[in-house]
ChimeraX commands (.cxc) that place a marker at each C-alpha (Angstrom):
marker #1 position -36.85,-91.95,-76.12 radius 0.5
marker #1 position -38.36,-94.35,-78.44 radius 0.5
marker #1 position -39.23,-92.07,-81.34 radius 0.5
marker #1 position -42.21,-89.80,-81.85 radius 0.5
marker #1 position -44.75,-91.39,-79.61 radius 0.5
marker #1 position -43.04,-89.36,-76.42 radius 0.5
marker #1 position -42.61,-92.34,-74.40 radius 0.5
marker #1 position -39.44,-93.50,-72.64 radius 0.5
marker #1 position -37.75,-97.02,-73.92 radius 0.5
marker #1 position -36.71,-99.12,-71.23 radius 0.5
marker #1 position -34.20,-101.51,-72.27 radius 0.5
marker #1 position -33.99,-104.98,-70.54 radius 0.5
marker #1 position -31.62,-105.75,-67.98 radius 0.5
marker #1 position -29.71,-108.86,-69.47 radius 0.5
marker #1 position -27.33,-110.79,-67.51 radius 0.5
marker #1 position -24.63,-113.50,-68.40 radius 0.5
marker #1 position -23.66,-116.23,-66.10 radius 0.5
marker #1 position -20.98,-119.06,-66.34 radius 0.5
marker #1 position -21.54,-122.61,-64.40 radius 0.5
marker #1 position -19.72,-125.01,-64.23 radius 0.5
marker #1 position -22.29,-127.78,-64.47 radius 0.5
marker #1 position -23.89,-129.28,-67.29 radius 0.5
marker #1 position -26.66,-127.85,-69.03 radius 0.5
marker #1 position -29.15,-130.30,-68.00 radius 0.5
marker #1 position -28.42,-129.92,-64.28 radius 0.5
marker #1 position -28.70,-126.00,-64.63 radius 0.5
marker #1 position -32.16,-126.87,-66.44 radius 0.5
marker #1 position -33.53,-128.69,-63.65 radius 0.5
marker #1 position -32.81,-125.97,-61.21 radius 0.5
marker #1 position -34.79,-123.63,-63.36 radius 0.5
marker #1 position -37.61,-125.69,-64.31 radius 0.5
marker #1 position -38.26,-127.62,-61.30 radius 0.5
marker #1 position -40.64,-126.12,-58.92 radius 0.5
marker #1 position -39.19,-127.13,-55.54 radius 0.5
marker #1 position -35.79,-126.08,-56.78 radius 0.5
marker #1 position -36.82,-122.91,-58.54 radius 0.5
marker #1 position -38.28,-122.05,-54.92 radius 0.5
marker #1 position -34.87,-121.45,-53.11 radius 0.5
marker #1 position -33.69,-118.74,-55.49 radius 0.5
marker #1 position -37.09,-117.75,-57.46 radius 0.5
marker #1 position -39.77,-117.61,-54.86 radius 0.5
marker #1 position -43.27,-118.25,-56.20 radius 0.5
marker #1 position -44.68,-115.00,-54.29 radius 0.5
marker #1 position -42.82,-113.09,-56.96 radius 0.5
marker #1 position -44.17,-114.59,-59.62 radius 0.5
marker #1 position -47.66,-113.55,-61.43 radius 0.5
marker #1 position -48.26,-116.99,-62.46 radius 0.5
marker #1 position -45.93,-119.67,-60.86 radius 0.5
marker #1 position -46.09,-121.85,-64.24 radius 0.5
marker #1 position -43.74,-120.61,-66.89 radius 0.5
marker #1 position -45.70,-118.59,-69.99 radius 0.5
marker #1 position -43.12,-119.73,-72.11 radius 0.5
marker #1 position -41.09,-123.16,-72.45 radius 0.5
marker #1 position -38.55,-124.41,-75.24 radius 0.5
marker #1 position -37.41,-127.91,-73.01 radius 0.5
marker #1 position -33.73,-127.93,-72.53 radius 0.5
marker #1 position -33.08,-124.30,-73.43 radius 0.5
marker #1 position -35.83,-121.59,-72.48 radius 0.5
marker #1 position -38.23,-120.76,-69.47 radius 0.5
marker #1 position -40.35,-117.36,-69.05 radius 0.5
marker #1 position -42.07,-115.98,-66.53 radius 0.5
marker #1 position -44.55,-113.40,-65.72 radius 0.5
marker #1 position -43.65,-111.83,-62.46 radius 0.5
marker #1 position -45.28,-108.56,-60.48 radius 0.5
marker #1 position -44.07,-106.23,-57.61 radius 0.5
marker #1 position -45.10,-106.89,-54.58 radius 0.5
marker #1 position -45.22,-103.58,-53.75 radius 0.5
marker #1 position -47.25,-100.65,-55.35 radius 0.5
marker #1 position -47.68,-99.39,-57.64 radius 0.5
marker #1 position -47.21,-103.56,-58.75 radius 0.5
marker #1 position -45.27,-103.23,-62.01 radius 0.5
marker #1 position -45.39,-106.23,-64.38 radius 0.5
marker #1 position -42.37,-107.86,-65.75 radius 0.5
marker #1 position -41.39,-110.81,-67.71 radius 0.5
marker #1 position -37.93,-112.81,-66.70 radius 0.5
marker #1 position -36.14,-115.34,-69.54 radius 0.5
marker #1 position -33.89,-117.91,-68.46 radius 0.5
marker #1 position -31.77,-119.27,-71.30 radius 0.5
marker #1 position -29.90,-122.22,-71.06 radius 0.5
marker #1 position -26.59,-123.38,-73.25 radius 0.5
marker #1 position -23.59,-125.25,-73.41 radius 0.5
marker #1 position -20.92,-123.13,-71.98 radius 0.5
marker #1 position -17.88,-122.19,-74.24 radius 0.5
marker #1 position -15.19,-124.14,-72.44 radius 0.5
marker #1 position -17.25,-126.95,-70.87 radius 0.5
marker #1 position -19.86,-126.37,-67.97 radius 0.5
marker #1 position -23.07,-124.28,-68.94 radius 0.5
marker #1 position -24.12,-120.75,-69.65 radius 0.5
marker #1 position -27.40,-118.67,-68.50 radius 0.5
marker #1 position -28.83,-115.81,-69.82 radius 0.5
marker #1 position -31.15,-114.03,-67.80 radius 0.5
marker #1 position -33.36,-111.36,-69.58 radius 0.5
marker #1 position -35.51,-109.03,-67.42 radius 0.5
marker #1 position -38.01,-106.82,-69.44 radius 0.5
marker #1 position -40.38,-104.54,-67.87 radius 0.5
marker #1 position -44.00,-104.74,-69.48 radius 0.5
marker #1 position -46.40,-103.14,-67.79 radius 0.5
marker #1 position -48.26,-101.16,-69.94 radius 0.5
marker #1 position -48.06,-98.11,-67.54 radius 0.5
marker #1 position -44.74,-97.29,-67.73 radius 0.5
marker #1 position -43.66,-94.85,-70.35 radius 0.5
marker #1 position -47.06,-93.08,-70.44 radius 0.5
marker #1 position -47.33,-89.27,-68.98 radius 0.5
marker #1 position -48.61,-89.23,-65.41 radius 0.5
marker #1 position -51.79,-87.46,-65.16 radius 0.5
marker #1 position -52.43,-86.25,-61.35 radius 0.5
marker #1 position -55.53,-87.16,-59.87 radius 0.5
marker #1 position -55.74,-83.23,-59.16 radius 0.5
marker #1 position -53.85,-80.84,-61.46 radius 0.5
marker #1 position -54.86,-77.87,-59.42 radius 0.5
marker #1 position -55.90,-76.08,-62.31 radius 0.5
marker #1 position -58.69,-73.53,-62.60 radius 0.5
marker #1 position -61.79,-75.41,-64.26 radius 0.5
marker #1 position -62.25,-74.55,-68.14 radius 0.5
marker #1 position -65.79,-74.41,-68.99 radius 0.5
marker #1 position -66.90,-74.57,-72.64 radius 0.5
marker #1 position -69.55,-72.53,-73.92 radius 0.5
marker #1 position -72.54,-74.08,-75.52 radius 0.5
marker #1 position -72.93,-74.71,-78.97 radius 0.5
marker link #1:1,2 radius 0.2
marker link #1:2,3 radius 0.2
marker link #1:3,4 radius 0.2
marker link #1:4,5 radius 0.2
marker link #1:5,6 radius 0.2
marker link #1:6,7 radius 0.2
marker link #1:7,8 radius 0.2
marker link #1:8,9 radius 0.2
marker link #1:9,10 radius 0.2
marker link #1:10,11 radius 0.2
marker link #1:11,12 radius 0.2
marker link #1:12,13 radius 0.2
marker link #1:13,14 radius 0.2
marker link #1:14,15 radius 0.2
marker link #1:15,16 radius 0.2
marker link #1:16,17 radius 0.2
marker link #1:17,18 radius 0.2
marker link #1:18,19 radius 0.2
marker link #1:19,20 radius 0.2
marker link #1:20,21 radius 0.2
marker link #1:21,22 radius 0.2
marker link #1:22,23 radius 0.2
marker link #1:23,24 radius 0.2
marker link #1:24,25 radius 0.2
marker link #1:25,26 radius 0.2
marker link #1:26,27 radius 0.2
marker link #1:27,28 radius 0.2
marker link #1:28,29 radius 0.2
marker link #1:29,30 radius 0.2
marker link #1:30,31 radius 0.2
marker link #1:31,32 radius 0.2
marker link #1:32,33 radius 0.2
marker link #1:33,34 radius 0.2
marker link #1:34,35 radius 0.2
marker link #1:35,36 radius 0.2
marker link #1:36,37 radius 0.2
marker link #1:37,38 radius 0.2
marker link #1:38,39 radius 0.2
marker link #1:39,40 radius 0.2
marker link #1:40,41 radius 0.2
marker link #1:41,42 radius 0.2
marker link #1:42,43 radius 0.2
marker link #1:43,44 radius 0.2
marker link #1:44,45 radius 0.2
marker link #1:45,46 radius 0.2
marker link #1:46,47 radius 0.2
marker link #1:47,48 radius 0.2
marker link #1:48,49 radius 0.2
marker link #1:49,50 radius 0.2
marker link #1:50,51 radius 0.2
marker link #1:51,52 radius 0.2
marker link #1:52,53 radius 0.2
marker link #1:53,54 radius 0.2
marker link #1:54,55 radius 0.2
marker link #1:55,56 radius 0.2
marker link #1:56,57 radius 0.2
marker link #1:57,58 radius 0.2
marker link #1:58,59 radius 0.2
marker link #1:59,60 radius 0.2
marker link #1:60,61 radius 0.2
marker link #1:61,62 radius 0.2
marker link #1:62,63 radius 0.2
marker link #1:63,64 radius 0.2
marker link #1:64,65 radius 0.2
marker link #1:65,66 radius 0.2
marker link #1:66,67 radius 0.2
marker link #1:67,68 radius 0.2
marker link #1:68,69 radius 0.2
marker link #1:69,70 radius 0.2
marker link #1:70,71 radius 0.2
marker link #1:71,72 radius 0.2
marker link #1:72,73 radius 0.2
marker link #1:73,74 radius 0.2
marker link #1:74,75 radius 0.2
marker link #1:75,76 radius 0.2
marker link #1:76,77 radius 0.2
marker link #1:77,78 radius 0.2
marker link #1:78,79 radius 0.2
marker link #1:79,80 radius 0.2
marker link #1:80,81 radius 0.2
marker link #1:81,82 radius 0.2
marker link #1:82,83 radius 0.2
marker link #1:83,84 radius 0.2
marker link #1:84,85 radius 0.2
marker link #1:85,86 radius 0.2
marker link #1:86,87 radius 0.2
marker link #1:87,88 radius 0.2
marker link #1:88,89 radius 0.2
marker link #1:89,90 radius 0.2
marker link #1:90,91 radius 0.2
marker link #1:91,92 radius 0.2
marker link #1:92,93 radius 0.2
marker link #1:93,94 radius 0.2
marker link #1:94,95 radius 0.2
marker link #1:95,96 radius 0.2
marker link #1:96,97 radius 0.2
marker link #1:97,98 radius 0.2
marker link #1:98,99 radius 0.2
marker link #1:99,100 radius 0.2
marker link #1:100,101 radius 0.2
marker link #1:101,102 radius 0.2
marker link #1:102,103 radius 0.2
marker link #1:103,104 radius 0.2
marker link #1:104,105 radius 0.2
marker link #1:105,106 radius 0.2
marker link #1:106,107 radius 0.2
marker link #1:107,108 radius 0.2
marker link #1:108,109 radius 0.2
marker link #1:109,110 radius 0.2
marker link #1:110,111 radius 0.2
marker link #1:111,112 radius 0.2
marker link #1:112,113 radius 0.2
marker link #1:113,114 radius 0.2
marker link #1:114,115 radius 0.2
marker link #1:115,116 radius 0.2
marker link #1:116,117 radius 0.2
marker link #1:117,118 radius 0.2
marker link #1:118,119 radius 0.2
view
């Protein structure tokens, strides 16, 4: 729970990877649309252009599920130098859809109607 609002907090998914390749090569694979398409297809993105770019360091893409309920999220890729040479990649995937965490309201609660008296 995220406090008194009664809504569930959803932690982001965080992954860290180490590569032998230099950060520049990893950055090119993330930022060049033709190369990115091999591992992150445009069909998975809400917008094929990154919403945030810090050249050589970070990219953020908006994503949308391809099946109902079509939830939206953002995925951030952070590139840096590896501890022992090479490069590191942090992938942070956060669910940002405003519908998440709200109580579900059924279309038909099957409850009897309640009428109010006129004042």
